[in-house]
N, C-alpha and C positions, 0 to 999 in steps of 0.2 A: 264388786258384787257381780257374780256371773249372771248372764241373761239366759235362763233355761229355755225360753221360747226360740232362741236362735238355733239351737241344736235339737230341740224337741221333735220327736216323731210320734204322732198320734197312734194309739192302738187301733183307731178306726181307720181302716185302710181305704175304704170306699169314699167317694165324694158325693155330696148331696147339695141340692139347691134349696135354699131357704125360701119359703113363700111368705112374704111380708104380710102381716096382719092375720096370720092363721091363728085360730083360737087355741090350738095345742101345738107346742113346739118342743122338740128334742134337740139340744145343742151339745156338741162335744166340747167340754171345758177342760179336757185332760192337761192342756198346757199350763194351766194355772198352778201356782206353787202349792204344794201339799207337805206339811210337816207334822209329825207326831211328837208330842212332848209327854214324857212321863215324869212326874214329880212326886216325891214322897210327902206325906203329911207333915206339916210344919216347916216346909221349905219356903223361902222367899219367893221362888218362881211359882209354886202353887198359889200362894196369896196373890201374886201379880195377875195370874190368869183369871181369877175371880169368876169362874164359870162352873156351874154345878153339873154333875153327871146327868146326862139325857137332856141337856139344854144347850142353846147356842145364843150368841150375841155378836153384834158387829162392833168392832172397834176400829174406826176409820174405815179403811178398805179391807180390813182383815176379819174373816169370820172365825170365831173362836168357838169350837164345839166340844163339849164334854162327852166324849165317845164311850168311855169306860171309866170305872173308878180309878182315880189317879192318872188319867190319860186324857189328853186333849189333842184335837187337830186344829192347826192354823191353816186357813185356806184363803187364797186370793192372788192378786197380782204379786209378781216377784219382789219388787222393791219394798212395798209396805210389809210384806210377810217377813223378809229378811231383817228389816228395821225392827220389827216387833220382837223377833228372836234375839237380836243383839241387845235389846233393852231388858231381856230377862235377867233378874238378879241372880247372882251366883250363891252357892252354898247348899250343902245337903246333897241328897241323891237325886240328880235330875239327868235325864237323857233327852237329846233332840235328834230325831231321825228325819232325813229328807226323803219323802215318799213321792216326790214329783214325777220321777220317771218309772216308778214301780206301780202306780195306781192310775186307773182310768177314772175320769170324773165327768158325769153327764148331768145336764139340768133339763128336767121335764117340767114345762110350765103351761098352765092353762086350766080352764074350768073342767075339762075332762081328764086332768092329770090323775086324780084319785081313781076314776073308773079304769083308766089304763093300767095303773098299778095293781088294782084288785084282780086283774086278769092274770098277773104273773107273780103275785105275792099275797100270802094269807094274812098279813097284818091288818089291823083295824085302822083304816085311813080317815076315820071321821075326825072332825075338828076337835072333839072332846078328847080323843086318844092321841092325835097327831096335830096339835095346834102349830102355828107359825113359831119357829124356833126349836121345836122338838128334835131330838136326835135318837136314833135307834139303830139296830142291826137286824138284818133278816135275810132270808133267801129270796132273791128276785130271779125268776126264771132258773131256779136251782143254782144260783151263784150267790155266795156269801157277800153281802154288801153292807156298807155303812150308809145310812139314809138321814138326810137332814132336810127338814122343811124350812125353806128360806124364801118366803113370798116375795114376789116382784110387783110393786105398785098394787098391793092388796089382792093380787091374783095368786092362787095356789101354785107353788113352785117347789120342786124337790131336787136336791143334789143326791146323786146315786154314785157311790164310789166302790170300786172293786179292784181286785188284782188286775194288773195290765193284761196278763195273758187271756183273760176272759172278756176284754173290752169289745172286740168286734162282735163276738157272739151275743153278749148282753145288749149292745146297741141294736143289733138286728132283731132280738126278741122284743125290745121296746118298740121298735118300728112296727113289728107285726101286731103287737098289742094295741097300739095307738091308731093304726091305719083306719079303723072304722070311724074314728072321731075326727078325721080330717087333719092328721098329724103332718106338720111341716118339719123337715129334718135339716140340720146344718152342723 
């Protein structure tokens, strides 16, 4: 199994120092494995993913997100993601695409995360519309993104994924949006 992190180059070119204990943090998680799986109705692979559209769940260290009808993203550390993909049952129309190097992934965590996102995205970030585990797509700072709420220790946390080529721009836009809330970047 290849180790993506050994040869991975982040789309975020600038370096930042994380301030421990900050109430709002933006972390570049682009080196984590990202796979897209498309599976037709009735396929064993679809049944094994067992995740509905617009929702997500953890299976060991792998986050399984229903991003679109008949489409899922598997996100997490390389080894568990590759293991989960190897366990997918065969049969029917199924495709597996490695997006690890083609997509940026950022995590915005903290009590002011929703207020930060409200500055750059017109989605309704309330708990009723975007509870923990919710998955959606939208424009964040005019960049098309997949968004997953994946709370950390009951603190609001959002995974924001976009095409790699927009990574530095989007990271900088999120820094600008979160600066007034005491954002720590890393």
